[in-house]
C-alpha angles and dihedrals in degrees: 000000000000103000094182092055089052091052092045090050091051090048089049090059094046096106091045091053093047091052093045090051094050088048091055092047092053089065109073103225115178119168110299094013101076096118095113097044092048089054089051094051093045090053092050093051090047091050091050093054104253112181090234137356123193142165118220128219094269091051099257110149113222128188126192133209125181135359133269143092097262120079135208110189132199116200130200125168110224101194120091136196122254125275096246114201108015089207091067090065121082092201137025104286090218099046104023119142147270127217131172092296117024147030118222126210147079112303096019094120098014089071138292089092086072089052092056093048092045093050094051093037089063091044088055089051089055095044095050095036093244100145107105119234112271093025135100127191122234117202113191131194099192128197138218095021093135091053099042114359114220097011088111089059092047084059093047094050098041102034115012097043096049092045088055096041092249120141116208089234087070088069105090093188144327126233109211112208097203111137112282103173092244092311138115108240121204101184150334145213117279126231141205136190114233129188126203119196125193126193125216140164121248127224140153114304088228091069105029092168090074092065138050110245107220090192093061093050087050089051090063091048093050090056089052091049087052090049091051089059100039108031124102118241100241134104094270092082134057093212109052112215126241089254086084091084089073088060119088086216090069101025107029094164101044112021094110091055090045091055090052093048097038131245122301119255139195134198139173107247104170141023130197136177145177127214132156090239147337086271097056140076115265113253098195139019132185138183136194119222124204104211119190110196128206130197112307095029123106135182090259091052094047092049092047091051091061093045089052094056110118094236092050090050088047095059092041114178093013090072127066126184120202145155121250121242124217119219108152113144115247121233088275093054092252117141122205109180117205144154118270090242121124112185127225116248137184137169130205112259088237094055109132093241094046090049091050089062092045091049090051093049093047092051096045104034113001133249100302130079110261133200148127115315117203138173088227107081090210090060101035118104099180097070084069095045114035114105096009119122116261093230113052143121141270122253095210130049132271143182086277087088087077101025094056104000097059105020105025094236102153110251134188133174135227120146144147126262130030135285089229088066094056113114091350126127115255092029116191140178130200121247090213088060091057093057095041093053094045090053093048094047089051093052099044101076094058093047096049108110104207090185089066094057113120134191093239098054087112099074097186137003122177120238110306117238099201084223110190101153109159 
C-alpha cells in the first residue's frame, strides 16, 4: 500500500472537504429536522460517483462503494444541537467563516466534519483501488443521534438491513467519526435517562399541614441522588458512591474496564411539579436523572440503585422510578420507539478492527496524536492532544451504544475535531483533521486482518435489551 499516495490524495481533496463541510453547516439540522442536510450529502455522494446512494425510512442517508458480502461501515451523525444563546456566538453559526486553519459553525466538530472526511475517504478508496475483494464500504449519515444516540442504528439493524437482505453479521466493523482529538477510541461509558415521580396531596397554602407536599419529599430524594454521585464507597456512609465500581470488591469482573472508562455518574437534570396554584401545596413532583454507566453497570442495576435510596424507600408507594422512552418522529415522519438506554461498550486494544486503525495511523502519521498547532489557544488543537495515548476512549456517548452496545457489531472511533467543541458556542473544527481522517479511513480496509478477529474482541457489553420495537 502506497501511504504517501493516500496522503497526497487526501490533501488533494482538502478544498472539496472544506467546501462540503461549510455547505452542511449552512443547513440547520437539529434532530428531526435533517432533511436539507440529507439532500446536501446525497448530492455530494452522487457527484463523487458512489455506486449507490439511498435514504432509508427513518431518514438516514447511506452511500455504498464496492461490491461484496462483507461490509465496513463509517458512521457520522448529521444532526446537531441548537445554538443556544446567539449572544455567545461571535459569528453566525450557520455561515461563520473559514481561514487557513479552521472552519467555524455549528456541527463542525460535532459532527458534520466527520461526514466530510468519511465521504471523501471512501472516494479515495475507489480512486486508488483500496477496497478489498469481497468487501463494500457503507458510509452512513445518521439522524437523531443528539436526541437519542444509537436509535438510528437500531432502525438500520432492525428495519433497513432486513428489507435489503443484509444480516448484521455481514458488518465486520464500524468506524465512528465522532471527534476524538486525534486519538483512536475503543469504547465509552453508557448512559440512561431515569425519571423519579413522587405523589403528594394538595391543600390551601395557608394550612400546609393539611396536605402532603411532594416537593418536600423530592428534596430528600435529591440529596440522596447527590450523595450517590459524590459519596465515597467506604463504611462511613450509608449511601455508597458510584466510585465503588472502580473497586474489585464491588465490581470483581469489570473493575479494570471501569477504571479505563471512568466511574459512573448521576446528576439531576430537570425538575417538574404540579400544584393547583401558587398558594397551594404541590401534589406531585418529578425529576430527570442523567445516569452515566461504567463497565459492570446495567439498566437494571441503575434503576434498582435509585429504588434502594433511603428516601425512596421511606416514601414507599408514593415514589415510582422508571426509564424514559423516546418516540419523536424523524424528518420523514417515521417513529421508532425505544428505551432511553444507551449501553456501555469497550473493545480490547488488540482487537483486529482497533488494530487496523492503529496500524493505519502508524503507517501514515506515526505513533503520536497529530493536529494543528497554533499560538492562539482558541485555535490550537495540540494542547488537547500532546502526551495523551493514541488509543483511548470518549467521555461522551456515541452511536456505538447501539452498534456495539446492543448488537455486538465491533465499533471503533477516529474523527476530526474535539470533544470540547461539542455543544459549545463558537464551535470550530480543523482543516488538517479533515485530511488526516480521510486518509486514515482510506487506508484502514486494506490493513484490516480478518484472520485476527476473535470472539472476545468485545470486552464488555451492558445487559442486552433484545429491543425489537417496530
